[in-house]
C-alpha positions as CSV (number, residue, x, y, z in Angstrom):
1,L,17.7,-2.8,-7.3
2,K,19.3,-1.4,-4.3
3,L,18.7,-2.7,-0.9
4,K,17.9,0.5,1.4
5,K,16.8,-0.8,4.6
6,E,16.5,-4.4,6.5
7,A,15.2,-5.5,9.6
8,G,14.6,-8.8,10.4
9,D,13.0,-10.2,7.1
10,L,11.7,-6.8,6.3
11,K,13.9,-5.6,3.5
12,I,13.2,-2.4,1.4
13,Y,14.6,-1.9,-2.0
14,T,14.4,1.2,-4.5
15,A,15.1,0.9,-8.3
16,A,15.5,3.5,-10.8
17,I,12.4,3.6,-13.3
18,E,12.9,4.3,-17.2
19,N,11.4,8.2,-18.1
20,S,11.0,8.9,-14.3
21,D,12.6,10.9,-11.8
22,Y,11.4,8.9,-9.0
23,N,12.3,5.6,-7.7
24,A,10.1,2.4,-7.5
25,V,10.1,1.0,-4.2
26,R,10.0,-3.0,-3.3
27,V,9.1,-4.3,0.1
28,S,9.5,-8.0,1.1
29,C,8.6,-9.4,4.3
30,T,6.8,-12.3,5.8
31,V,4.0,-12.4,8.0
32,K,2.3,-14.8,10.1
33,G,-1.6,-15.2,9.2
34,T,-4.0,-15.9,6.5
35,F,-4.6,-14.0,3.0
36,S,-8.2,-13.0,4.4
37,Q,-6.3,-11.4,7.5
38,V,-3.9,-9.3,5.4
39,I,-7.0,-8.3,2.9
40,A,-9.3,-7.4,6.0
41,V,-6.9,-5.0,7.4
42,L,-6.2,-3.4,3.7
43,F,-10.0,-3.1,3.1
44,D,-10.8,-1.3,6.3
45,I,-10.2,1.8,5.1
46,D,-11.5,4.4,7.6
47,R,-8.7,2.7,10.1
48,Q,-5.4,3.3,7.7
49,K,-4.4,6.2,9.6
50,E,-3.6,4.0,12.5
51,W,-1.0,2.0,10.8
52,V,-0.2,3.5,7.0
53,F,2.6,6.1,7.4
54,N,1.6,9.8,7.4
55,D,-1.9,8.8,6.3
56,K,-4.2,11.6,7.4
57,S,-7.4,10.3,6.6
58,S,-8.8,7.6,4.3
59,K,-12.3,6.7,3.0
60,L,-14.2,4.4,1.0
61,L,-15.4,5.8,-2.0
62,K,-16.9,2.7,-3.8
63,R,-17.3,-1.0,-3.4
64,V,-17.3,-2.2,-7.0
65,Q,-17.5,-5.9,-6.1
66,S,-16.4,-8.0,-3.2
67,N,-12.8,-8.0,-4.3
68,E,-12.4,-4.6,-5.7
69,L,-12.9,-1.1,-3.9
70,I,-11.9,2.4,-4.6
71,Y,-10.7,4.8,-1.9
72,Y,-9.4,8.1,-1.0
73,S,-6.7,9.0,1.0
74,E,-4.9,12.1,2.2
75,V,-1.3,12.1,3.3
76,N,0.4,14.4,5.6
77,V,3.5,15.8,3.8
78,P,6.4,17.7,5.9
79,W,6.4,21.6,5.4
80,P,7.4,23.2,3.3
81,C,5.6,20.7,1.0
82,T,1.6,20.7,0.4
83,N,-0.3,17.5,1.7
84,R,-1.0,14.9,-1.2
85,D,-4.3,13.0,-1.8
86,F,-4.8,10.0,-4.0
87,I,-7.8,7.8,-5.1
88,A,-6.6,4.2,-5.6
89,H,-8.5,1.6,-7.2
90,L,-7.6,-1.9,-5.6
91,K,-8.5,-5.2,-7.0
92,V,-7.7,-8.6,-5.1
93,D,-7.2,-11.9,-6.9
94,Q,-6.1,-15.3,-6.3
95,P,-4.6,-17.0,-9.3
96,A,-3.3,-20.1,-7.6
97,A,-4.2,-21.5,-4.2
98,N,-1.1,-20.5,-2.8
99,T,-1.0,-17.1,-4.3
100,V,-3.0,-13.9,-3.9
101,T,-2.4,-10.6,-5.7
102,I,-3.6,-7.1,-5.1
103,I,-3.3,-4.7,-8.2
104,S,-3.8,-1.1,-7.4
105,H,-3.8,2.2,-9.7
106,A,-4.9,5.8,-9.3
107,E,-8.1,7.1,-10.3
108,P,-7.4,11.2,-10.0
109,A,-10.8,12.1,-11.8
110,F,-12.8,9.9,-9.6
111,I,-13.6,12.8,-7.3
112,P,-13.0,16.6,-7.8
113,E,-9.6,17.9,-6.5
114,K,-9.6,19.6,-3.1
115,S,-8.4,23.1,-2.5
116,G,-4.9,23.4,-1.0
117,I,-4.0,19.6,-1.4
118,V,-2.0,18.3,-4.4
119,R,-3.6,15.6,-6.3
120,V,-1.3,12.5,-7.2
121,K,-1.9,11.8,-10.6
122,A,0.0,8.8,-11.6
123,S,0.6,5.7,-9.0
124,S,0.5,1.9,-9.4
125,A,1.2,-0.9,-6.6
126,Q,1.3,-4.6,-6.8
127,W,1.1,-7.1,-3.8
128,T,2.3,-10.7,-4.4
129,M,1.4,-12.8,-1.4
130,T,2.5,-16.4,-1.4
131,A,1.6,-19.1,1.2
132,I,5.0,-20.8,2.3
133,G,3.7,-22.7,4.9
134,N,3.7,-22.9,8.8
135,G,1.0,-20.4,8.5
136,Q,3.2,-17.8,7.3
137,I,2.6,-15.6,3.9
138,K,5.5,-14.0,2.2
139,I,4.6,-10.4,0.7
140,D,6.1,-8.9,-2.1
141,Y,4.9,-5.2,-2.6
142,V,6.1,-2.8,-5.7
143,V,4.8,0.8,-5.7
144,Q,5.5,3.5,-8.4
145,F,4.1,6.8,-8.3
146,N,5.1,10.6,-9.0
147,P,4.0,13.1,-6.1
148,A,3.3,15.9,-8.2
149,G,3.5,19.4,-7.5
150,S,6.9,21.0,-6.3
151,V,8.5,18.1,-4.7
152,P,11.8,17.4,-5.7
153,A,12.6,14.0,-7.0
154,W,15.8,13.7,-4.5
155,L,13.7,14.6,-1.5
156,T,11.1,12.0,-2.5
157,N,13.6,9.4,-3.0
158,M,15.7,10.0,-0.1
159,F,12.3,9.4,2.0
160,V,10.7,6.4,0.0
161,T,12.2,3.8,2.9
162,K,10.9,5.5,5.8
163,G,7.2,5.2,4.8
164,P,7.1,1.3,3.7
165,Y,9.3,0.5,6.4
166,E,6.8,1.9,9.3
167,T,3.9,0.9,7.3
168,F,4.9,-3.0,6.9
169,S,6.3,-3.2,10.4
170,K,2.9,-2.5,11.8
171,L,1.1,-4.6,9.5
172,Q,1.7,-7.8,11.4
173,N,0.4,-6.5,14.6
174,R,-2.6,-5.2,13.0
175,M,-3.6,-8.6,11.4
176,N,-3.4,-10.2,14.9
177,M,-6.0,-7.7,16.3
178,P,-9.6,-9.3,16.9
179,A,-11.1,-7.4,14.4
180,Y,-9.2,-9.0,11.7
181,K,-8.1,-12.6,13.2
182,N,-10.9,-14.6,11.9
183,A,-11.5,-12.9,8.6
184,H,-12.9,-14.5,5.8
185,F,-13.6,-13.5,2.4
186,D,-15.7,-15.7,-0.2
187,F,-13.6,-14.8,-2.9
188,I,-10.2,-16.3,-1.0
189,K,-9.1,-19.8,-0.4
190,D,-6.8,-19.5,2.8
């Protein structure tokens, strides 16, 4: 695990993965708010482009149940590479009163591929959120993905810190927006 970027308590690490040319990324940070506020931001799929790095568009495809959904996202990728898209299956659980986990994996065949966009076939992510007192939540986020197509691994690995840094920097401000401030979910005990 190598620390790649640090700003306050926001830390971004990378780690080599066995049998993969692409590094895993780990983000560690603390936010002020509730589990429900974080989930409300994440579940507001249509507005992801306002805070998720290089998100061109996102839309909900299916709400499996109240704590589980499948969504589509297209990611802007700089020239000369081609935009990527992915279908993520996201599920929220609360294994303990002070812990919430979110597991996500790619479902590349959920909808047909689009012409001119490279479909990400393999990705997985896990959020572990822990209430640490004083209205604060420690977030530990780990993601692994293969961007598919013709993006050299060295280029992908060089930019893995920028996306998570910009996204997680914006998360706290999103949580405090009126649309999320009083969020509550029946499947979560804040």
